[in-house]
C-alpha positions as CSV (number, residue, x, y, z in Angstrom):
1,C,7.1,2.8,18.6
2,F,5.9,3.1,14.9
3,S,4.2,6.4,14.0
4,W,2.0,4.8,11.4
5,V,0.4,2.3,13.9
6,S,-2.6,3.7,15.8
7,P,-3.3,2.9,19.4
8,D,-7.0,2.5,18.7
9,T,-7.5,0.9,15.3
10,N,-5.5,0.0,12.2
11,T,-6.6,-0.4,8.6
12,H,-5.3,-3.6,7.1
13,T,-5.5,-3.9,3.3
14,V,-4.4,-6.8,1.1
15,I,-4.2,-6.1,-2.7
16,Y,-4.1,-8.9,-5.2
17,T,-3.1,-8.0,-8.8
18,I,-3.6,-10.7,-11.4
19,V,-2.3,-10.4,-14.9
20,S,-2.2,-12.7,-17.9
21,G,0.0,-12.9,-20.9
22,I,2.9,-10.8,-19.7
23,E,6.1,-12.7,-20.1
24,D,8.6,-12.9,-17.2
25,F,6.0,-11.2,-14.8
26,P,4.2,-13.1,-12.0
27,D,0.6,-14.0,-12.7
28,V,-0.4,-12.9,-9.2
29,T,1.2,-10.3,-6.9
30,T,0.0,-9.7,-3.4
31,V,0.8,-6.7,-1.1
32,A,-0.3,-6.4,2.5
33,I,-0.6,-2.9,3.9
34,I,-1.3,-1.4,7.4
35,N,-2.2,2.2,7.5
36,G,-0.6,2.9,4.1
37,V,2.7,1.1,5.0
38,Q,3.6,-2.0,3.1
39,I,4.2,-4.9,5.6
40,G,4.3,-7.9,3.3
41,Y,4.7,-9.1,-0.3
42,S,4.2,-12.3,-2.3
43,D,3.9,-13.3,-5.9
44,S,3.1,-16.4,-7.9
45,N,6.8,-16.9,-8.8
46,I,8.1,-17.0,-5.2
47,R,4.9,-18.4,-3.6
48,R,6.1,-17.2,-0.2
49,C,5.2,-14.2,2.0
50,I,8.1,-11.9,2.6
51,P,7.9,-9.3,5.4
52,R,8.6,-5.8,4.2
53,Q,9.2,-4.3,7.7
54,Q,12.0,-5.6,9.9
55,F,9.9,-5.7,13.0
56,M,7.5,-8.1,11.3
57,A,10.4,-10.5,10.5
58,D,11.7,-10.2,14.0
59,Y,8.4,-10.5,15.8
60,F,6.7,-13.5,14.0
61,N,8.2,-16.9,13.8
62,V,8.5,-19.2,10.8
63,T,5.3,-21.0,11.7
64,H,3.4,-17.8,11.4
65,W,4.9,-17.0,8.0
66,D,4.1,-20.5,6.8
67,Y,0.5,-19.9,7.9
68,I,0.2,-16.5,6.2
69,T,1.9,-17.9,3.1
70,D,-0.8,-20.7,2.9
71,L,-3.6,-18.1,3.3
72,V,-2.1,-15.8,0.6
73,N,-1.6,-18.7,-1.8
74,I,-5.3,-19.8,-1.3
75,H,-6.6,-16.3,-1.9
76,S,-4.2,-15.8,-4.8
77,N,-5.5,-19.0,-6.5
78,M,-9.1,-17.8,-6.0
79,A,-8.2,-14.4,-7.6
80,K,-6.5,-16.2,-10.5
81,E,-9.7,-18.3,-11.0
82,K,-11.7,-15.1,-11.1
83,L,-9.5,-13.7,-13.8
84,D,-9.8,-17.0,-15.8
85,T,-13.6,-16.7,-15.5
86,I,-13.5,-13.0,-16.7
87,M,-11.3,-14.0,-19.6
88,K,-13.6,-16.8,-20.6
89,I,-16.7,-14.6,-20.3
90,T,-15.1,-11.9,-22.4
91,N,-13.6,-14.3,-25.0
92,Q,-10.0,-13.1,-24.1
93,T,-7.1,-15.4,-24.6
94,S,-4.1,-15.9,-22.3
95,D,-2.0,-14.3,-25.1
96,S,-3.6,-10.9,-24.4
97,P,-1.3,-9.0,-22.0
98,S,-3.9,-6.3,-21.5
99,V,-5.9,-8.4,-19.1
100,I,-5.4,-7.1,-15.5
101,Y,-7.6,-7.8,-12.5
102,T,-7.1,-6.2,-9.1
103,T,-9.0,-6.9,-6.0
104,A,-8.5,-5.5,-2.5
105,H,-9.7,-6.6,0.9
106,T,-9.7,-3.9,3.6
107,S,-10.7,-4.2,7.3
108,D,-10.3,-2.1,10.4
109,V,-8.4,-4.1,13.0
110,P,-9.0,-2.8,16.6
111,V,-6.0,-2.9,18.9
112,P,-6.7,-5.1,21.9
113,E,-6.9,-3.6,25.4
114,P,-3.8,-4.3,27.5
115,S,-4.5,-7.0,30.1
C-alpha cells in the first residue's frame, strides 16, 4: 500500500517549533511525521490540523480531525508556555526574533494484529 508504512511498527513523531518576535510568522508550527513522511501540519495562525497525505484526508472523518486539532492546540499552548518561561528566565523580550524553541515527541506505534 504505502512503502513507508511498516507491517510491524511505525515511528510517530510530532515536532513543535515555537518562535517569538518574527513578524508575519506563526508563533507555533506543528508537524506530524510517520516513518519520516509528513502526515499533518498545523500552526498558530490557522489553528487547524491539515492532513498532508491524501489517504489521511480520505480515511479519517471531520470528527477525528476536530479531535486531533484540539490535542495539537493543547500541546501547542503548553509549548508556547515553555518558551514564555524560558524567555522570562533568560531575560529575553518578545522583540527578540532569535528566540526559537523546538520540542519533539516520538513514539513507536505497533500495528495491531488482524482479527
